[in-house]
C-alpha positions, -999 to +999 in steps of 0.1 A: +137+552-233+132+522-211+155+500-190+176+528-176+193+525-143+189+555-119+206+561-085+185+576-057+203+590-027+178+593+001+193+618+025+170+613+055+146+587+067+117+612+062+127+620+026+116+592+003+112+602-034+082+579-038+065+598-066+097+600-087+107+563-080+072+550-088+071+569-121+106+558-132+097+521-124+064+524-141+083+534-172+105+503-170+136+519-153+155+504-124+160+527-093+187+518-068+181+536-035+210+542-012+205+555+024+237+574+033+222+587+065+221+551+077+257+543+068+251+529+033+279+539+009+273+558-023+290+543-053+324+558-061+313+567-096+280+571-115+292+547-142+264+525-152+237+550-142+218+571-166+208+596-139+207+604-102+181+617-079+193+633-046+165+638-022+161+670-001+152+670+035+162+692+064+199+687+060+218+714+042+249+711+020+271+731+044+264+706+072+291+682+062+306+679+097+273+669+111+262+648+081+295+634+066+278+616+036+268+650+021+304+656+011+305+625-011 
């Protein structure tokens, strides 16, 4: 399959998903990267996306008070 649109949520500045993104783009897919840690908003829905990549990093899912974008 080619031409899919994929959402990439980069959770920290030190957490790029370069290997994944490069491979998806090499295969003809479009990757939209959002930087929630920097204040960029995630889309309200995943409509229009075939998949989503959520990067790791040092933040943890229970730290929503410290990192509010994790809840969304």
